[in-house]
ROTI-36295 format. One record per residue: x, y, z of N, C-alpha, C in turn. Coordinates in steps of 0.2 Angstrom, whole numbers, padded with zeros to 4 digits, always signed. Atoms other than C-alpha are relative to their C-alpha. Example, Ala and Ser with C-alpha at 12.3 -4.5 7.8 and 13.67 -1.06 7.14 Angstrom:
<rs>
+0004-0006+0000+0062-0022+0039+0004+0006+0000;-0004-0006-0001+0068-0005+0036-0004+0005+0003;
</rs>
This chain:
<rs>
-0006-0003-0001-0100-0019-0069+0004-0004+0004;-0004+0004-0004-0085-0029-0062+0007+0004+0001;-0007-0003-0001-0069-0022-0054+0003-0004+0006;-0004+0002-0006-0056-0029-0043+0002+0005+0005;-0002-0005-0004-0052-0013-0036-0005+0003+0006;+0005-0002-0005-0068-0009-0026-0006-0004+0000;+0006+0005+0000-0080-0022-0021-0006+0003+0002;+0006-0003-0001-0098-0019-0018-0001+0002+0007;+0000-0003-0007-0096-0017+0001+0003+0006+0001;-0004-0006+0000-0083-0004-0001-0004+0005-0004;+0003-0005+0004-0093+0004-0014-0006+0003+0004;+0006-0002-0004-0109+0005-0003+0003+0005+0006;-0003-0004-0006-0098+0012+0012+0002+0006-0003;-0003-0006+0002-0090+0025+0001-0006+0005-0003;+0005-0003+0005-0106+0030-0010-0006+0002+0004;+0006-0001-0002-0120+0030+0002-0003+0007+0001;+0003-0007-0001-0121+0049+0006-0002+0002-0007;+0003-0002+0007-0122+0052-0013-0006-0003-0002;+0006+0003+0001-0135+0039-0015-0006+0003+0003;+0006-0003-0003-0146+0046-0002-0002+0007-0002;+0002-0007+0003-0144+0064-0008-0003+0000-0006;+0003+0000+0006-0148+0060-0025-0008-0003+0000;+0007+0003-0001-0163+0049-0020-0005+0005+0003;+0004-0005-0003-0170+0063-0009-0002+0005-0005;+0001-0005+0005-0168+0076-0023-0005-0002-0005;+0005+0003+0005-0176+0065-0036-0007-0001+0002;+0006+0001-0002-0190+0061-0025-0004+0006+0001;+0003-0006-0001-0193+0079-0021-0002+0003-0007;+0002-0003+0007-0193+0083-0040-0006-0003-0003;+0006+0004+0002-0207+0070-0043-0006+0004+0001;+0006-0004-0002-0219+0082-0034-0001+0006-0005;+0000-0005+0005-0215+0095-0048-0003-0002-0007;+0002+0003+0006-0221+0084-0062-0008+0002-0001;+0007-0003+0000-0237+0092-0068-0004-0004-0006;+0004+0003+0006-0242+0081-0084+0002-0007+0001;-0001+0007+0000-0244+0063-0086+0006-0003-0004;-0006+0002+0004-0231+0062-0100+0006+0002+0004;-0006-0002-0004-0219+0071-0088+0003-0006+0004;-0002+0005-0004-0218+0055-0078+0006-0005-0004;-0005+0004+0004-0207+0047-0092+0007+0003+0002;-0007-0002-0002-0192+0057-0085+0002-0004+0006;-0002+0003-0006-0192+0047-0069+0005-0006-0002;-0005+0005+0002-0184+0031-0077+0006+0002-0002;-0006-0003+0003-0171+0041-0086+0004+0003+0006;-0003-0003-0006-0167+0051-0070+0003-0006+0005;-0002+0005-0004-0166+0035-0060+0006-0004-0002;-0006+0003+0003-0154+0027-0072+0006+0004+0001;-0005-0004+0000-0143+0042-0072+0003+0001+0007;-0002+0000-0007-0142+0043-0053+0003-0007+0002;-0003+0007-0001-0138+0024-0052+0007+0000-0003;-0006+0000+0003-0124+0027-0064+0005+0004+0004;-0004-0004-0004-0117+0041-0054+0003-0004+0007;-0002+0004-0006-0117+0030-0038+0005-0006-0001;-0004+0006+0002-0109+0015-0047+0007+0003-0003;-0005-0003+0004-0096+0027-0056+0007-0002+0003;-0007+0002-0002-0081+0022-0044+0003-0006-0002;-0002+0007+0002-0081+0004-0050+0003+0001-0007;-0003-0001+0007-0078+0009-0069-0002+0008-0002;+0002-0007+0001-0077+0028-0070-0001+0002-0007;+0001-0002+0007-0074+0030-0088-0006-0002-0003;+0006+0003+0003-0087+0018-0093-0007+0003+0003;+0005-0003-0003-0099+0026-0081-0002+0007-0003;+0001-0006+0003-0096+0043-0088-0003+0000-0007;+0002+0000+0007-0099+0038-0106-0008-0003+0001;+0007+0003-0001-0115+0028-0100-0005+0006+0002;+0004-0005-0002-0121+0043-0091-0002+0005-0005;+0001-0005+0006-0119+0055-0106-0005-0003-0004;+0005+0003+0004-0128+0042-0116-0007+0001+0003;+0006+0000-0003-0142+0041-0104-0003+0007+0000;+0003-0007+0000-0144+0060-0102-0002+0002-0007;+0002-0002+0007-0144+0062-0121-0007-0004-0002;+0006+0004+0001-0158+0048-0122-0006+0003+0003;+0006-0003-0004-0169+0056-0109-0002+0007-0004;+0001-0006+0004-0167+0073-0119-0004-0001-0006;+0003+0002+0006-0172+0065-0135-0007-0002+0001;+0007+0003-0001-0187+0055-0129-0005+0005+0003;+0004-0005-0002-0193+0070-0119-0002+0005-0005;+0001-0005+0005-0192+0081-0134-0005-0003-0005;+0005+0003+0004-0202+0068-0144-0007+0000+0003;+0006+0000-0003-0215+0067-0131-0003+0007+0001;+0002-0007+0000-0216+0086-0131-0001+0003+0007;+0000-0002-0007-0213+0088-0112+0007+0002+0002;-0006-0003-0003-0200+0097-0102+0002-0004+0006;-0003+0002-0006-0189+0091-0088-0003+0004+0005;+0002-0004-0005-0197+0097-0072+0002-0003+0007;-0001-0007+0002-0191+0106-0063+0007+0000-0003;-0007-0001+0003-0176+0111-0074+0004+0005+0004;-0004-0004-0004-0161+0118-0066+0002+0006-0003;-0002-0006+0003-0154+0130-0079-0005+0002-0005;+0004-0003+0005-0162+0134-0095-0006-0005-0001;+0005+0004+0002-0172+0119-0100+0001-0008+0001;-0001+0007+0001-0164+0102-0101+0002-0005+0005;-0002+0004-0005-0158+0095-0085-0003+0002+0007;+0002-0001-0007-0165+0093-0067+0005+0001+0005;-0005-0001-0005-0156+0096-0051+0004-0007+0001;-0003+0007-0002-0153+0077-0048+0004-0002-0006;-0004+0001+0006-0147+0075-0066+0007+0003+0000;-0006-0004+0000-0135+0089-0064+0005-0002+0006;-0004+0003-0006-0129+0082-0047+0003-0006-0002;-0003+0006+0002-0126+0065-0054+0005+0001-0005;-0005-0001+0005-0116+0072-0068+0006+0003+0003;-0005-0003-0004-0106+0083-0056+0004-0006+0004;-0004+0006-0004-0102+0067-0045+0004-0004-0005;-0004+0004+0004-0097+0057-0060+0006+0003-0003;-0005-0003+0003-0086+0070-0067+0006+0000+0006;-0005+0000-0006-0077+0072-0049+0003-0007+0001;-0003+0006-0001-0075+0053-0048+0005-0002-0006;-0004+0001+0006-0068+0052-0066+0007+0004+0001;-0007-0004+0000-0055+0066-0063+0004-0003+0006;-0003+0002-0006-0051+0058-0046+0005-0007-0002;-0003+0007+0001-0046+0040-0053+0002-0001-0007;-0001+0002+0007-0045+0040-0072+0007+0004-0002;-0006-0003+0003-0030+0044-0083-0002+0007-0003;+0001-0007+0003-0028+0062-0090-0005-0001-0006;+0003+0000+0006-0034+0057-0107-0007-0002+0001;+0006+0002-0001-0049+0047-0101-0004+0005+0004;+0004-0005-0004-0054+0061-0089-0002+0005-0005;+0002-0005+0005-0054+0074-0103-0006-0003-0005;+0005+0002+0005-0064+0063-0115-0007-0001+0004;+0007+0001-0004-0077+0058-0101-0003+0006+0002;+0003-0007-0002-0079+0076-0095-0003+0003-0006;+0003-0003+0006-0082+0082-0113-0006-0004-0002;+0006+0004+0002-0094+0068-0116-0006+0002+0004;+0005-0002-0004-0104+0073-0101-0003+0007-0001;+0002-0007+0002-0104+0091-0105-0004+0001-0006;+0003+0000+0007-0109+0088-0123-0007-0003+0001;+0007+0003-0001-0124+0077-0117-0004+0005+0004;+0004-0005-0003-0130+0091-0105-0001+0006-0004;+0002-0005+0004-0128+0104-0118-0005-0002-0005;+0005+0003+0004-0138+0093-0130-0007+0000+0003;+0006-0001-0003-0151+0092-0117-0003+0007+0001;+0002-0007+0000-0152+0111-0115-0003+0002-0007;+0003-0002+0007-0154+0113-0134-0006-0004-0002;+0006+0004+0002-0167+0099-0136-0006+0003+0004;+0006-0002-0004-0177+0105-0121-0002+0008-0001;+0001-0007+0000-0176+0124-0125-0007+0001-0004;+0007-0002+0003-0191+0124-0138-0006-0001+0004;+0006+0001-0004-0203+0116-0126+0000+0004+0005;+0000-0004-0006-0198+0126-0111-0001+0007-0002;+0001-0007+0002-0197+0142-0121-0007+0002-0001;+0007-0001+0002-0214+0141-0127-0005+0001+0006;+0004-0001-0006-0221+0140-0110+0002+0005+0005;-0002-0004-0006-0210+0149-0098+0004+0007-0003;-0004-0006+0002-0200+0162-0109-0003+0003-0006;+0004-0003+0006-0214+0169-0121+0001+0007+0000;-0001-0007+0000-0211+0187-0115+0007+0002+0000;-0006-0002+0000-0193+0187-0113+0005-0006+0000;-0005+0005+0001-0177+0178-0116+0006+0000+0005;-0005+0000-0005-0165+0173-0102+0007+0002-0003;-0007-0003+0002-0147+0181-0102+0004-0007+0000;-0005+0006+0000-0135+0167-0108+0006+0001+0005;-0006-0001-0004-0121+0175-0098-0002-0002+0007;+0002+0001-0006-0131+0174-0082+0000-0008+0002;+0001+0008+0000-0134+0155-0085+0007-0003+0000;-0006+0003+0001-0116+0152-0090+0004+0000+0006;-0004-0001-0006-0109+0158-0074-0001-0006+0005;+0001+0005-0005-0118+0146-0062+0002-0007-0003;-0002+0006+0003-0115+0132-0075+0008-0001+0001;-0007+0000+0000-0096+0136-0075+0002-0001+0007;-0002+0002-0007-0096+0136-0056-0001-0007+0002;+0001+0007-0001-0104+0119-0055+0006-0004-0003;-0005+0004+0003-0091+0113-0067+0007+0000+0003;-0007-0001-0003-0076+0120-0058-0001-0004+0007;+0000+0003-0007-0083+0113-0041+0001-0008-0002;-0001+0008+0002-0084+0095-0050+0007-0001-0001;-0007+0001+0002-0066+0097-0057+0004+0001+0006;-0004-0001-0006-0059+0104-0041-0001-0005+0005;+0001+0005-0005-0067+0091-0030+0004-0007-0002;-0004+0006+0002-0060+0077-0041+0008+0001+0000;-0007-0001+0000-0043+0085-0042+0003+0000+0008;-0001+0000-0007-0043+0087-0023+0001-0007+0003;+0000+0007-0003-0047+0069-0019+0006-0004-0004;-0006+0003+0004-0034+0064-0033+0006+0001+0004;-0007-0001-0003-0020+0073-0024+0000-0003+0007;+0000+0004-0007-0026+0066-0007+0002-0007-0001;-0001+0007+0001-0026+0049-0014+0007-0002-0001;-0008+0001+0002-0008+0051-0021+0004+0001+0006;-0004-0001-0006-0002+0057-0004-0001-0006+0004;+0001+0006-0004-0010+0043+0005+0004-0006-0003;-0004+0005+0003-0002+0031-0008+0007+0000+0002;-0007-0001-0002+0015+0039-0005+0001-0002+0007;-0001+0001-0007+0013+0038+0014+0000-0008+0001;+0001+0007-0001+0007+0020+0013+0007-0004-0003;-0006+0003+0003+0022+0015+0001+0006+0001+0005;-0005-0002-0005+0034+0024+0014+0000-0004+0006;+0001+0004-0006+0026+0015+0028+0002-0008-0001;-0002+0007+0002+0028-0002+0019+0007-0001+0000;-0008+0001+0000+0046+0001+0015+0003+0001+0006;-0003+0000-0007+0050+0006+0033-0001-0006+0003;+0001+0007-0003+0042-0010+0039+0004-0005-0003;-0005+0005+0004+0051-0020+0026+0007+0000+0002;-0007-0001-0002+0067-0012+0031+0001-0002+0007;-0001+0002-0007+0064-0015+0049+0000-0008+0001;+0000+0007+0000+0060-0033+0046+0006-0003-0003;-0007+0002+0003+0076-0035+0035+0005+0000+0005;-0005-0001-0005+0086-0028+0049+0000-0005+0006;+0001+0005-0005+0078-0039+0062+0003-0007-0002;-0002+0006+0003+0081-0054+0051+0008-0001-0001;-0007+0000+0000+0099-0049+0048+0003-0001+0007;-0002+0000-0006+0102-0047+0066+0000-0008+0003;+0001+0007-0002+0095-0065+0069+0005-0004-0003;-0004+0004+0004+0105-0072+0055+0007+0000+0003;-0007-0001-0002+0121-0064+0061+0001-0003+0007;-0001+0003-0006+0119-0069+0079+0000-0007+0001;+0001+0007-0001+0113-0086+0077+0006-0004-0004;-0005+0004+0005+0124-0092+0062+0007+0001+0003;-0007-0002-0002+0140-0082+0067+0002-0004+0007;-0002+0003-0007+0140-0089+0085+0002-0008-0001;-0002+0008+0001+0139-0108+0080+0005-0001-0005;-0005+0002+0005+0149-0107+0065+0007+0002+0003;-0007-0002-0004+0163-0097+0075+0002-0006+0004;-0002+0005-0005+0162-0111+0088+0003-0006-0004;-0003+0005+0004+0165-0124+0074+0007+0001-0002;-0007-0002+0002+0180-0115+0067+0005+0000+0005;-0005+0000-0006+0188-0112+0084+0001-0007+0002;-0002+0007-0002+0186-0131+0088+0004-0003-0005;-0003+0003+0005+0192-0136+0071+0008+0002+0000;-0007-0002-0001+0208-0125+0073+0003-0003+0006;-0003+0003-0005+0211-0132+0090+0002-0007-0001;-0002+0007+0002+0210-0149+0083+0006-0001-0004;-0006+0000+0004+0223-0145+0070+0006+0001+0004;-0006-0001-0004+0235-0138+0083+0001-0006+0005;-0001+0006-0005+0232-0153+0095-0004-0006-0002;+0004+0006+0003+0228-0169+0087-0003-0005+0005;+0002+0005-0005+0226-0178+0103-0007+0002+0003;+0007-0003-0002+0210-0167+0107-0005-0002-0004;+0006+0003+0004+0194-0175+0102-0005+0006-0001;+0004-0006+0001+0185-0159+0095-0007-0002-0004;+0006+0002+0004+0172-0169+0084-0006+0001+0003;+0007-0001-0004+0158-0170+0097-0002+0007+0000;+0002-0007-0001+0159-0151+0100-0002+0003-0007;+0002-0002+0007+0159-0148+0081-0007-0002-0002;+0007+0003+0001+0144-0159+0079-0005+0003+0003;+0005-0003-0004+0135-0151+0093-0001+0007-0003;+0001-0006+0003+0138-0134+0086-0003+0000-0007;+0003+0001+0006+0133-0139+0069-0007-0001+0000;+0007+0002-0001+0117-0147+0075-0004+0007+0003;+0003-0006-0003+0113-0131+0085-0001+0005-0006;+0001-0005+0006+0116-0120+0069-0006-0002-0004;+0005+0002+0004+0105-0131+0059-0007+0001+0003;+0006-0001-0003+0091-0130+0072-0002+0007+0000;+0002-0008+0000+0092-0111+0073-0002+0002-0007;+0002-0002+0007+0091-0110+0054-0006-0003-0001;+0007+0002+0002+0076-0121+0053-0005+0004+0004;+0004-0004-0003+0068-0111+0066-0001+0007-0003;+0001-0006+0003+0071-0095+0057-0003-0001-0007;+0003+0001+0006+0066-0102+0040-0008-0002+0002;+0007+0002-0002+0050-0109+0049-0004+0007+0001;+0003-0007-0001+0047-0091+0055-0002+0004-0006;+0002-0003+0006+0048-0084+0038-0005-0003-0004;+0005+0003+0004+0037-0097+0030-0007+0001+0003;+0006-0001-0003+0024-0095+0043-0003+0007+0001;+0002-0007-0001+0024-0076+0043+0000+0003+0007;+0000-0002-0006+0027-0074+0061+0005+0006+0001;-0004-0005-0002+0036-0060+0070+0007-0002+0000;-0007+0003+0001+0055-0061+0066+0003-0001+0007;-0003+0001-0007+0059-0060+0085-0002-0007+0002;+0001+0007-0002+0051-0077+0086+0005-0005-0002;-0005+0004+0002+0066-0084+0077+0005-0001+0005;-0005+0001-0005+0077-0082+0092-0002-0006+0005;+0001+0005-0005+0078-0097+0104-0004+0003+0006;+0004-0002-0006+0065-0095+0118+0004+0000+0006;-0004+0000-0006+0073-0090+0134-0004-0004+0005;+0003+0004-0005+0069-0102+0148-0002+0005+0006;+0002-0003-0006+0062-0097+0165+0005+0003+0004;-0006-0003-0004+0079-0093+0172+0005+0003-0005;-0005-0004+0004+0090-0080+0163+0007-0002+0002;-0007+0002-0002+0105-0085+0174+0002-0007-0003;-0002+0006+0003+0104-0103+0168+0001+0000-0007;-0001-0001+0007+0103-0098+0150+0007+0003-0001;-0007-0003+0001+0118-0087+0152+0006-0005+0001;-0005+0005-0001+0128-0101+0160+0000-0005-0005;+0000+0004+0005+0123-0112+0146+0004+0003-0006;-0004-0003+0006+0130-0100+0133+0007+0000+0002;-0007+0000-0002+0146-0098+0143+0003-0007-0001;-0003+0007+0001+0148-0117+0143+0001-0002-0007;-0001+0002+0008+0145-0118+0124+0006+0004-0003;-0005-0004+0004+0157-0104+0120+0007-0003+0000;-0007+0003-0001+0173-0114+0126+0005+0005+0002;-0005-0005-0002+0180-0098+0133+0000+0000+0008;-0001+0000-0007+0186-0096+0151-0005+0006+0003;+0005-0005-0002+0170-0086+0157-0001-0001+0007;+0001-0001-0007+0168-0080+0174-0007+0004+0001;+0006-0003-0001+0150-0076+0179-0002+0004+0006;+0002-0004-0006+0143-0063+0191-0008+0002-0001;+0007-0002+0001+0124-0061+0194-0002+0004+0006;+0003-0003-0006+0115-0049+0205-0007+0003-0003;+0006-0002+0003+0097-0049+0198-0005+0001+0005;+0005-0001-0005+0085-0041+0210-0007+0001-0003;+0007-0001+0004+0070-0039+0197-0001-0005-0004;+0002+0005+0005+0061-0051+0187+0001+0003-0007;-0001-0002+0007+0066-0050+0169-0005-0003-0005;+0005+0002+0004+0052-0051+0156+0004-0005-0006;-0002+0005+0005+0054-0065+0143+0003+0003-0006;-0003-0003+0006+0057-0054+0128+0006+0004+0001;-0006-0003-0002+0070-0044+0137+0006-0005+0001;-0005+0005-0002+0079-0060+0143+0002-0003-0007;-0002+0002+0006+0079-0066+0125+0006+0005-0003;-0005-0005+0003+0088-0050+0119+0006+0000+0004;-0006+0000-0004+0100-0051+0134+0004-0006-0002;-0004+0006+0002+0105-0068+0129+0003+0001-0007;-0003-0002+0006+0108-0062+0111+0006+0004+0001;-0005-0005-0001+0119-0048+0117+0006-0004+0003;-0005+0004-0003+0129-0061+0128+0003-0004-0005;-0002+0005+0005+0130-0073+0114+0005+0004-0005;-0004-0004+0005+0136-0060+0101+0007+0002+0003;-0006-0002-0003+0149-0053+0114+0005-0006+0001;-0004+0006+0000+0156-0071+0117+0003-0002-0007;-0002+0002+0007+0156-0074+0098+0006+0005-0002;-0005-0005+0002+0166-0058+0095+0007-0001+0004;-0007+0002-0004+0179-0063+0109+0003-0005-0003;-0003+0006+0003+0181-0080+0101+0003+0002-0007;-0002-0001+0007+0183-0072+0083+0006+0005+0000;-0004-0006+0001+0193-0056+0087+0006+0000+0005;-0005+0000-0006+0204-0060+0103+0004-0006+0000;-0005+0005-0001+0219-0070+0106+0003+0000+0007;-0003+0000-0007+0227-0076+0122-0005+0002+0005;+0005-0002-0005+0211-0074+0132+0001-0004+0006;+0000+0004-0006+0213-0079+0150-0006+0000+0004;+0007-0001-0003+0196-0073+0156-0004+0004-0003;+0005-0004+0002+0180-0067+0151-0005+0001+0005;+0005-0002-0006+0169-0058+0164-0007+0002-0003;+0007-0002+0002+0150-0058+0161-0004+0002+0007;+0003-0002-0006+0141-0048+0174-0007+0003-0002;+0007-0002+0001+0122-0046+0175-0003+0002+0007;+0003-0003-0006+0114-0035+0188-0006+0005-0002;+0006-0004+0001+0098-0025+0190-0002+0004+0006;+0001-0005-0005+0092-0010+0200-0004+0006-0002;+0004-0006+0002+0079+0004+0199-0003-0001-0007;+0004+0001+0006+0070-0004+0185+0005-0001-0006;-0005+0000+0005+0086-0006+0174+0004-0006+0001;-0005+0005+0000+0096-0021+0169+0006+0002-0003;-0007-0002+0003+0115-0019+0167+0003-0006-0002;-0004+0006+0002+0125-0031+0157+0007+0003-0002;-0007-0002+0002+0144-0030+0155+0004-0007-0001;-0004+0005+0002+0155-0042+0146+0007+0002-0002;-0007-0002+0001+0174-0040+0147+0005-0005-0001;-0005+0006+0001+0189-0050+0141+0007+0004+0000;-0007-0003-0001+0208-0047+0143+0004-0003-0006;-0003+0003+0005+0212-0054+0126+0004+0006-0004;-0004-0005+0004+0224-0046+0113-0003-0001-0007;+0003+0001+0007+0217-0042+0095+0004-0004-0004;-0003+0005+0004+0221-0056+0084+0002+0002-0007;-0001-0002+0007+0222-0046+0068-0005-0002-0005;+0005+0002+0004+0212-0057+0057-0005-0004+0003;+0005+0004-0003+0196-0063+0064-0002-0007-0003;+0002+0007+0003+0190-0081+0063-0005+0000-0005;+0005+0000+0005+0181-0083+0047-0002+0006-0003;+0002-0007+0002+0182-0065+0043-0005+0004+0004;+0005-0004-0004+0171-0051+0049-0005+0004-0005;+0005-0004+0004+0155-0044+0042+0000+0007+0002;+0000-0007-0003+0157-0029+0053-0007+0002+0003;+0007-0002-0002+0138-0030+0059-0001-0002+0007;+0001+0002-0007+0140-0037+0076-0002+0005+0005;+0001-0006-0005+0142-0021+0086-0007+0004-0002;+0006-0003+0003+0129-0013+0074-0007-0003+0003;+0006+0004-0002+0116-0027+0078-0001+0001+0007;+0001+0000-0007+0119-0026+0097-0002+0007+0002;+0002-0007-0001+0117-0007+0097-0007+0001-0002;+0007+0000+0002+0101-0009+0087-0005-0003+0005;+0004+0003-0004+0094-0021+0099-0001+0004+0007;+0000-0004-0006+0098-0010+0114-0004+0006-0001;+0004-0006+0002+0090+0005+0106-0007-0001-0001;+0007+0002+0001+0075-0004+0101-0004-0001+0007;+0003+0002-0006+0072-0009+0119+0000+0006+0005;-0001-0006-0004+0075+0009+0125+0006+0001+0004;-0006+0000-0004+0092+0006+0132+0006+0003-0003;-0007-0003+0003+0110+0012+0129+0005-0006-0001;-0005+0005+0002+0124+0002+0122+0007+0004-0001;-0007-0003+0001+0143+0005+0122+0005-0006+0000;-0005+0005+0001+0158-0005+0117+0007+0003-0002;-0007-0003+0001+0177-0001+0117+0005-0004+0003;-0006+0003-0003+0194-0006+0122+0001+0001+0007;-0001-0001-0007+0199-0008+0140+0008+0000+0001;-0007+0000-0001+0216-0005+0147+0002-0005+0006;-0005-0001+0005+0229-0013+0147-0002-0003-0007;+0002+0004+0006+0221-0026+0135-0007-0002+0001;+0007+0003-0001+0204-0032+0131-0005+0004-0003;+0006-0003+0003+0187-0027+0126-0006+0000+0005;+0006+0000-0005+0171-0022+0136-0006+0002-0004;+0007-0001+0003+0153-0022+0130-0004+0002+0006;+0005-0002-0005+0140-0013+0141-0006+0002-0003;+0007-0002+0002+0121-0012+0139-0004+0001+0007;+0004-0001-0006+0109-0004+0151-0007+0000-0003;+0006+0002+0003+0091-0010+0147-0006+0001+0005;+0005-0001-0004+0075-0004+0155-0004-0007+0001;+0004+0007-0001+0065-0019+0163-0007+0001-0002;+0007-0001+0001+0048-0012+0161-0001+0005-0006;
</rs>
């Protein structure tokens, strides 16, 4: 039997309790065999038990094979003129054979389609009924000479065993469906989180450098004497480097956070570098009393970068941008404020995701975020992020 759904190791891990139980029962049944010809039941019972253990790999095929094996055992035991010993119900099946049939029915109902489940169950039941019919003349002549067993009393336990088999299969089928649904929901949530993280990285990285290129190009159009080409080239190279890093992250399957440029050992120096790159009149203020972890520093840089990008895109007549970083009581405080006037049409248009991405970053770090207009003009961004 071959299957790509359940390899042999997983099969052994899942079926070993059933295998041991059937082996113990079958071994105990051997002690009840009283005739030499009765030993012929052992190979057939062994085959039936093995088919029950292997059933998860090919449930429908296993059910048909088990039904055929039960029928064959009943036929050749009838030809030999000996009964299955000890027989469970009337005559034709031992405890191990019945247990193997129950396990196979449960497995079939658990994983097979409705049509195959019905066909397989009926085939197994038909084989067990055939075994009872073929075994009855042999057993009756020995055990039931003075009285005949009540068919109703035997139908009740047989029905109970069938209901237990079907109920077990249906229970595990429902549980498997629930697990599959939960797994699909978890995968969808993880994929969505990854998409959101990548969207933030793309927005922060690309928008920052492309905005710088557009701003420098517009400045060059207004003042032909200013050489803006080096600044445009530098911003373009930075954008390409960031995009290559992000593509490399996607191809290598690493965490999306690794797509961000790694923060250096000095958060102050990194913020100064961002301020210099922005081309804005930035005034910096630092009061960092606590060591800032690398991952937190990277997120802070992203928040500062996006704030400066938004100022360049949305504000006109900016005379100063204040960036303040401070820490105390285990919390890092960031504030970016400008005194610009809303320009109406942002540079390069606006996707409307900048503030959303910044808020998501802050909340993922367990912090708070706020952004809004300041009086009389300008805009302020604030974030409070726990350091530990």
